[in-house]
C-alpha positions as CSV (number, residue, x, y, z in Angstrom):
1,M,87.7,155.5,82.1
2,P,90.6,155.0,84.5
3,A,94.0,154.3,82.8
4,R,93.4,150.7,83.6
5,L,90.1,149.2,84.6
6,E,91.1,146.7,87.3
7,V,88.0,145.1,88.8
8,G,89.6,141.8,89.6
9,C,86.8,139.4,88.5
10,L,84.1,141.1,90.5
11,P,80.6,139.7,89.7
12,T,77.7,141.5,88.1
13,A,74.9,140.6,85.7
14,I,73.5,141.4,82.3
15,G,70.2,142.7,83.5
16,S,67.0,140.7,82.9
17,M,65.5,138.6,85.7
18,P,62.4,136.3,85.8
19,H,60.8,138.1,88.8
20,T,57.6,140.1,88.7
21,D,58.2,141.8,92.0
22,P,60.9,144.5,91.5
23,D,61.7,144.7,95.2
24,E,62.2,140.9,95.4
25,A,64.5,141.1,92.3
26,C,66.5,143.9,93.8
27,A,66.9,142.0,97.0
28,I,68.4,139.0,95.1
29,V,70.7,141.4,93.2
30,M,72.0,143.0,96.3
31,K,72.5,139.7,98.0
32,Y,74.8,138.3,95.4
33,L,76.2,141.4,93.6
34,P,76.7,144.0,96.3
35,D,79.9,145.5,94.7
36,I,78.4,146.1,91.3
37,P,74.6,145.8,91.5
38,V,72.6,146.0,88.3
39,W,69.0,147.2,88.0
40,P,66.8,144.2,87.0
41,Q,64.8,144.2,83.8
42,L,61.5,142.4,84.4
43,P,59.9,141.4,81.1
44,G,57.7,138.9,83.0
45,R,56.1,141.7,84.9
46,S,55.0,143.7,81.8
47,P,55.5,143.6,78.1
48,M,56.7,147.2,78.5
49,E,59.9,145.8,80.0
50,N,60.8,144.0,76.8
51,M,64.4,145.3,76.2
52,V,63.4,147.2,73.0
53,I,60.0,148.5,74.1
54,Q,61.6,149.5,77.4
55,N,63.8,152.0,75.6
56,S,61.1,153.3,73.2
57,E,59.3,155.5,75.7
58,G,59.1,159.0,74.2
59,F,60.2,158.1,70.6
60,P,57.9,160.0,68.2
61,G,55.2,157.9,66.6
62,V,55.9,154.6,68.5
63,V,53.1,152.1,68.3
64,I,53.3,148.9,70.4
65,E,51.2,145.9,69.6
66,G,52.1,142.9,71.8
67,D,55.8,142.3,71.4
68,R,55.9,144.2,68.1
69,I,56.9,147.8,67.8
70,R,56.8,150.2,64.8
71,V,56.9,153.9,64.1
72,E,53.8,155.6,62.6
73,P,54.8,159.2,61.8
74,P,52.5,161.7,63.5
75,A,51.7,165.1,62.0
76,D,54.6,166.8,63.9
77,F,57.1,163.9,63.2
78,E,59.9,165.9,61.6
79,G,59.8,168.6,64.3
80,R,60.0,166.0,67.0
81,L,62.9,164.2,65.3
82,E,64.7,167.5,65.0
83,Q,64.2,168.1,68.7
84,I,66.0,164.8,69.4
85,H,68.9,166.0,67.3
86,V,69.0,169.4,69.2
87,D,68.8,167.7,72.6
88,S,71.6,165.3,71.7
89,E,73.9,168.1,70.6
90,Q,73.2,170.0,73.8
91,D,73.3,166.9,76.0
92,N,69.9,167.7,77.3
93,A,68.7,164.3,78.6
94,D,66.2,165.4,81.2
95,E,63.1,164.5,79.1
96,Y,64.4,161.1,78.1
97,G,64.0,159.1,81.3
98,I,62.6,155.7,81.7
99,S,59.5,155.7,83.9
100,A,58.6,153.0,86.5
101,A,56.0,151.7,84.1
102,Y,58.8,150.7,81.7
103,A,61.5,149.9,84.3
104,A,60.2,149.1,87.7
105,G,63.5,147.4,88.7
106,L,65.5,150.6,88.0
107,H,63.3,152.7,90.2
108,A,63.3,150.0,92.9
109,L,67.1,149.8,92.9
110,L,67.3,153.5,93.6
111,S,66.0,152.9,97.1
112,A,67.6,149.5,97.6
113,A,71.2,150.1,96.8
114,R,73.6,152.3,98.7
115,G,77.4,152.3,99.2
116,S,78.2,150.0,96.3
117,R,81.7,150.2,94.7
118,M,80.0,150.6,91.3
119,V,76.5,150.4,89.8
120,K,75.5,149.0,86.4
121,G,72.8,149.8,84.0
122,Q,72.0,148.9,80.5
123,V,70.4,150.3,77.4
124,T,69.3,148.6,74.2
125,G,71.9,149.2,71.4
126,P,71.1,151.0,68.1
127,I,71.6,147.9,65.9
128,T,69.2,145.7,67.9
129,W,66.7,148.6,68.3
130,G,66.9,149.5,64.7
131,L,66.3,146.0,63.5
132,T,63.4,145.4,65.8
133,V,61.5,148.7,65.4
134,T,60.0,149.0,62.0
135,R,58.6,151.6,59.7
136,P,54.9,151.1,58.6
137,D,56.1,149.1,55.6
138,G,57.8,146.6,57.8
139,L,61.4,147.6,57.1
140,G,63.6,147.9,60.2
141,I,64.5,151.5,60.8
142,L,68.2,150.5,60.8
143,Y,67.9,150.6,57.0
144,D,66.5,154.1,57.0
145,D,69.5,156.4,57.4
146,M,67.6,159.3,58.9
147,L,65.7,157.2,61.4
148,A,68.7,155.1,62.3
149,D,70.7,158.2,63.1
150,T,67.9,159.7,65.1
151,A,67.3,156.4,67.0
152,A,71.0,156.3,68.0
153,R,70.8,159.9,69.3
154,F,67.6,159.0,71.2
155,L,69.3,156.0,72.8
156,R,72.3,158.2,73.6
157,L,70.0,160.5,75.6
158,K,68.4,157.5,77.3
159,A,71.9,156.3,78.3
160,S,72.9,159.7,79.5
161,W,69.7,160.1,81.6
162,Q,70.2,156.6,83.1
163,E,73.8,157.2,84.0
164,S,72.9,160.5,85.7
165,T,70.2,158.7,87.7
166,L,72.5,155.8,88.7
167,R,75.0,158.3,90.1
168,Q,72.6,158.7,93.0
169,L,73.9,155.3,94.1
170,S,77.6,155.5,93.2
171,R,79.8,158.0,91.4
172,N,81.3,155.0,89.5
173,T,78.8,153.9,86.9
174,I,78.8,151.3,84.2
175,V,76.3,151.5,81.4
176,F,76.1,148.5,79.0
177,V,74.9,148.9,75.5
178,D,73.1,145.5,74.8
179,E,73.4,144.3,71.3
180,P,72.1,140.7,70.8
181,C,71.5,141.3,67.1
182,L,75.2,141.8,66.5
183,V,75.4,138.0,66.2
184,S,74.1,138.7,62.7
185,L,77.1,140.9,61.7
186,G,78.4,139.4,58.5
187,S,75.3,137.2,58.0
188,V,73.6,137.1,54.6
189,F,70.3,136.3,56.3
190,T,70.0,139.5,58.4
191,P,72.3,141.9,56.6
192,I,73.7,144.6,58.9
193,P,75.5,147.5,57.1
194,E,78.9,147.0,58.8
195,Q,79.9,150.6,58.1
196,K,77.0,151.8,60.2
197,V,78.0,149.8,63.3
198,P,80.9,151.8,64.7
199,A,79.2,155.1,63.9
200,L,75.8,154.2,65.6
201,L,77.5,152.6,68.6
202,G,79.8,155.6,68.9
203,E,76.8,157.9,69.0
204,V,75.3,156.1,72.0
205,F,78.7,155.8,73.7
206,S,79.1,159.6,73.4
207,G,76.3,160.0,75.9
208,I,78.0,157.9,78.5
209,K,80.6,159.8,80.6
210,G,81.5,156.9,82.8
211,I,82.4,153.3,81.9
212,K,80.9,152.1,78.6
213,G,80.1,148.4,78.2
214,L,79.0,146.5,75.2
215,H,77.3,143.1,75.5
216,C,76.7,140.6,72.7
217,C,75.5,137.1,73.7
218,G,76.8,135.2,70.7
219,N,79.7,135.1,68.2
220,T,80.3,138.2,66.2
221,D,83.0,140.2,64.4
222,W,84.9,141.0,67.6
223,P,87.6,143.3,66.0
224,V,84.9,145.7,64.9
225,L,83.6,146.0,68.4
226,L,87.1,146.1,70.0
227,D,87.9,149.1,67.8
228,T,85.1,151.2,69.2
229,A,85.2,153.4,72.3
230,V,84.0,150.5,74.5
231,D,85.6,150.0,77.9
232,I,84.1,146.6,78.8
233,L,83.4,143.9,76.2
234,S,80.8,141.5,77.6
235,F,80.3,138.1,75.8
236,D,79.0,134.6,76.3
237,A,82.2,132.9,77.5
238,Y,80.4,129.7,78.3
239,S,79.7,129.0,74.7
240,F,82.0,131.2,72.7
241,A,85.3,131.7,74.5
242,S,87.3,130.4,71.6
243,S,85.7,132.9,69.2
244,L,87.4,135.7,71.2
245,S,90.7,134.0,71.7
246,S,91.1,133.8,67.9
247,H,91.5,137.6,68.0
248,S,94.2,137.7,70.7
249,G,96.1,140.6,69.1
250,K,93.1,142.8,69.2
251,V,92.3,141.7,72.7
252,K,95.8,142.4,73.9
253,C,95.6,146.0,72.5
254,F,92.2,146.4,74.1
255,L,93.5,145.4,77.5
256,E,96.6,147.5,77.1
257,R,94.5,150.6,76.5
258,G,92.8,149.9,79.8
259,G,89.8,147.8,78.7
260,S,88.1,145.0,80.5
261,I,86.4,141.7,79.5
262,A,83.2,140.6,81.1
263,W,83.3,136.8,81.0
264,G,79.7,135.5,80.8
265,I,80.7,132.1,82.1
266,V,77.6,131.0,84.1
267,P,75.1,129.6,81.6
268,S,71.7,131.3,81.4
269,D,70.1,128.2,80.0
270,E,68.5,126.2,82.7
271,E,69.4,122.8,81.4
272,A,73.1,123.7,81.0
273,L,73.1,125.4,84.4
274,A,71.8,122.2,86.1
275,K,74.9,120.3,84.8
276,E,77.4,122.8,86.2
277,S,79.2,123.3,89.5
278,L,81.7,125.8,90.9
279,P,84.7,123.5,90.1
280,S,83.4,122.9,86.5
281,L,82.8,126.5,85.8
282,R,86.2,127.5,87.3
283,D,87.9,125.0,85.0
284,R,85.9,126.3,82.0
285,L,86.7,129.9,82.8
286,E,90.4,129.3,83.4
287,E,90.7,127.4,80.1
288,G,89.0,130.3,78.3
289,M,91.4,132.7,79.8
290,A,94.4,130.4,79.2
291,A,93.6,130.2,75.5
292,L,94.2,134.0,75.3
293,S,97.3,133.7,77.5
294,R,98.8,131.1,75.2
295,E,98.5,133.7,72.4
296,G,100.6,136.2,74.4
297,V,98.0,138.0,76.5
298,S,99.0,138.2,80.2
299,F,96.9,135.9,82.3
300,R,97.3,138.1,85.3
301,Q,96.1,141.1,83.2
302,I,93.1,139.1,82.0
303,V,92.1,138.3,85.6
304,A,92.8,141.8,87.0
305,Q,90.8,143.5,84.2
306,G,88.0,141.0,84.1
307,L,84.4,140.8,85.3
308,L,82.3,137.7,85.8
309,T,78.6,137.5,84.7
310,P,76.0,135.0,83.6
311,S,76.3,134.4,79.9
312,C,73.1,136.5,79.1
313,G,70.0,137.7,80.8
314,L,68.2,135.4,83.3
315,A,64.6,136.2,82.4
316,G,64.0,132.8,80.8
317,L,64.9,130.9,83.9
318,S,62.8,129.9,86.9
319,L,63.2,132.0,90.1
320,E,65.2,129.3,91.7
321,A,67.6,128.8,88.7
322,A,68.1,132.6,88.4
323,E,69.2,132.8,92.0
324,Q,71.4,129.7,91.5
325,A,73.1,131.5,88.5
326,L,73.8,134.6,90.5
327,A,75.0,132.6,93.5
328,L,77.4,130.7,91.2
329,T,78.6,133.9,89.6
330,A,79.4,135.4,93.1
331,D,81.0,132.2,94.3
332,L,83.2,131.9,91.2
333,S,84.3,135.5,91.6
334,Q,85.3,134.8,95.2
335,C,87.2,131.7,94.1
336,M,89.1,133.5,91.4
337,R,89.9,136.5,93.6
338,S,91.2,134.2,96.3
339,R,93.2,132.1,93.8
340,Y,94.8,134.9,91.9
341,A,94.8,137.9,94.3
342,A,98.0,139.9,93.8
């Protein structure tokens, strides 16, 4: 990462889109996010593009039934798991790609995007993957130490392959580790072993040579995440801006070491989106940033080291609403850059 990641509130997105045509989705991305395009995940096109299934291709013993995914150990299970460990130690990611059947938008973007300042990708995080993928007995593999460690190494290789592939478009890559299940960190209902979180995230981050992002679309234990090797912390600023401002000391240290905050300020809920406008979102964003500034964090630094995004993926919206969300993100970026340009 550069000494200070100054992106000046450029716009990008989390990833998922409601489209079924990957070329159409990429055209919308390039229209509104030309500086930092993101490859679109298209779960409406195929169940294989569900964020967990999408990153399961090649994991030993994976069985997919609808939207459920489990591991049924084959005869050569231990040997194949060991190979993942060997490949992660040797940084050999060539066999861990995501095919067009699992990520049509990724492969479409490779021919649609050229000359962008940066390019963004995303991989499912080890906590979310480990809670969703189960053993035959129904237990999430996160609770199986050996499988959880192997899954993190597997996702590390997926991230490494993806980053290498995206460098065909730009030498400046951002790879987000998407962790929606981290909203359960500290919950008694979905217990996540907190001591595992930094280690498993760190394993995936170690496969990313460029800029490392981490996205959580709800409230969580932000200090745990800010203390990892993450370069960009992405969160739902539309609904949870105050949850981050309550940890202003940690945020200040994060920014001082060169980190960036991706403000998910444009709602990804269609009903909420219909109620918003450029002025209302600008006011909401400035208030969220000001809450940190009042606690001693430099407002200018927050803006300079910020990105703007929708609050989460857009796959649940209509095509028209998804385009509206990206248009608002781009317009808000231009507004903030004009308003606070150095």
